Legacy VTK file of the C-alpha trace (Angstrom):
# vtk DataFile Version 3.0
C-alpha trace
ASCII
DATASET POLYDATA
POINTS 175 float
170.392 238.565 210.932
172.312 241.843 210.666
176.034 242.037 210.028
178.490 242.236 212.907
179.526 245.855 213.494
182.892 246.613 215.093
185.810 249.033 214.891
185.131 252.400 213.249
181.565 251.432 212.304
180.854 250.664 215.973
182.434 253.949 217.087
180.257 255.816 214.588
177.166 254.668 216.496
178.184 257.096 219.256
178.391 260.023 216.879
175.190 259.276 214.966
172.607 258.756 217.712
170.488 261.829 218.346
169.277 261.765 221.963
170.094 258.806 224.196
172.497 255.885 224.341
172.041 253.415 227.184
173.964 250.248 227.969
173.474 247.221 230.173
176.753 245.538 231.198
176.227 242.034 232.530
179.685 240.467 232.445
182.416 240.272 235.089
185.215 240.744 232.519
185.482 242.168 229.010
188.917 241.294 227.694
191.630 238.766 228.221
193.589 240.370 231.047
196.903 238.970 229.802
196.454 241.019 226.591
195.414 244.282 228.281
198.536 246.224 229.305
196.812 249.023 231.244
194.720 246.492 233.166
197.837 244.427 233.967
199.631 247.582 235.132
196.708 248.507 237.377
196.560 244.986 238.848
200.255 245.186 239.692
199.781 248.529 241.466
201.238 250.727 238.714
199.430 253.825 237.494
198.162 252.803 234.047
198.772 254.867 230.940
195.452 256.397 229.838
196.228 256.665 226.104
193.883 253.734 225.360
191.022 255.614 227.065
191.508 259.091 225.605
189.664 258.529 222.282
186.516 257.492 224.182
186.765 260.453 226.554
187.335 262.866 223.646
184.257 261.469 221.918
182.176 261.934 225.087
183.391 265.527 225.453
182.507 266.245 221.826
179.081 264.570 221.707
177.501 265.041 225.123
177.554 268.869 225.161
175.278 268.778 222.081
172.420 267.603 224.321
172.909 263.869 223.978
172.791 261.585 227.024
174.911 258.504 227.545
174.114 256.207 230.448
174.904 252.673 231.505
174.215 250.242 234.282
176.867 247.758 235.299
175.877 244.623 237.166
178.394 244.202 239.942
179.266 241.320 242.213
180.058 241.410 245.920
182.976 241.443 245.988
183.613 242.839 242.493
185.839 240.886 240.128
189.272 242.357 239.383
187.956 243.629 236.071
184.952 245.332 237.682
187.267 246.911 240.279
189.330 248.206 237.321
186.170 249.689 235.808
185.343 251.314 239.159
188.821 252.856 239.133
188.211 254.296 235.644
184.606 255.440 236.193
185.478 258.948 237.463
187.021 259.677 234.046
183.734 258.721 232.333
181.736 260.779 234.800
184.025 263.750 234.322
183.362 263.624 230.577
179.591 263.552 231.124
178.651 259.874 230.962
176.387 258.608 233.757
177.354 255.135 234.984
175.429 253.375 237.720
175.869 250.075 239.554
173.335 247.373 240.248
174.358 244.612 242.652
174.015 241.275 240.892
172.226 239.911 243.990
169.368 242.422 243.602
166.090 240.607 242.771
165.433 242.752 239.665
168.535 241.294 237.977
166.661 238.010 237.414
164.236 239.968 235.209
166.963 241.561 233.062
168.425 240.138 229.847
171.520 238.014 230.403
173.467 239.784 227.640
175.090 243.151 227.047
173.551 245.697 224.738
173.273 249.368 223.870
169.931 250.918 222.996
170.088 254.062 220.861
167.318 256.672 220.827
164.806 254.108 222.153
164.673 252.703 218.606
167.618 250.422 217.957
169.331 247.744 220.038
172.991 246.880 219.503
173.543 243.435 221.061
177.113 242.399 221.803
178.661 239.159 220.650
181.739 237.728 222.367
184.503 235.217 221.873
185.123 234.290 225.495
185.609 237.653 227.225
186.644 239.482 224.055
183.882 241.538 222.408
183.626 240.859 218.678
181.121 243.604 217.902
177.389 244.207 217.909
174.414 243.220 215.810
171.775 245.895 215.276
168.095 245.127 215.801
165.148 247.496 215.414
162.433 244.870 215.837
159.793 246.505 218.089
159.625 243.541 220.476
163.404 243.571 220.949
163.413 247.332 221.517
160.545 247.185 224.039
162.358 244.418 225.959
165.524 246.536 226.048
163.615 249.614 227.199
161.878 247.678 229.974
165.291 246.418 231.118
166.653 249.974 230.982
163.809 251.325 233.097
164.025 248.562 235.700
167.818 248.556 235.975
168.093 252.353 236.087
165.439 252.565 238.812
167.369 250.317 241.193
170.965 251.107 240.220
173.171 253.195 242.485
175.166 256.190 241.326
178.941 255.848 241.529
179.342 257.807 244.765
176.418 256.022 246.381
177.778 252.628 245.314
181.310 253.406 246.494
179.897 254.409 249.888
178.454 250.888 250.219
181.971 249.486 249.739
183.122 250.975 253.065
180.160 249.953 255.178
LINES 1 176
175 0 1 2 3 4 5 6 7 8 9 10 11 12 13 14 15 16 17 18 19 20 21 22 23 24 25 26 27 28 29 30 31 32 33 34 35 36 37 38 39 40 41 42 43 44 45 46 47 48 49 50 51 52 53 54 55 56 57 58 59 60 61 62 63 64 65 66 67 68 69 70 71 72 73 74 75 76 77 78 79 80 81 82 83 84 85 86 87 88 89 90 91 92 93 94 95 96 97 98 99 100 101 102 103 104 105 106 107 108 109 110 111 112 113 114 115 116 117 118 119 120 121 122 123 124 125 126 127 128 129 130 131 132 133 134 135 136 137 138 139 140 141 142 143 144 145 146 147 148 149 150 151 152 153 154 155 156 157 158 159 160 161 162 163 164 165 166 167 168 169 170 171 172 173 174
């Protein structure tokens, strides 16, 4: 089994891929809310400070203009959890920096065919599977086994086909 990659080594994955990075997000929360100041601020109705988000957005603005693509599909509940509503609030920043994030309702039949864990797939060659302690991500383990990669790519194709773009998904929220 590969070593757990986190911190700067994890961030380097987003500078070193050549063509595509794609993520499946399956969870309803990704951190302990009581430890996440910006999330707590947002929940209480305050405008959160974006300093925590700026390194990611700077990286997107540096890498994506080189021809790379970064995409993700988030499974989303009806109604969304507080954490997923927080992510919806932040999504326009990602989109503005060039990332393409789409939403797949968890009730959609295709979800039963998807893996039940979060992962990134880089350049259709390597899967980075997340490990968690509760809701807190610990890091990823890299896997380039062809069977694992093919499974991830099949999930990518199925999820992407049925997922809704941000604007399209938000329009369903007001129906």
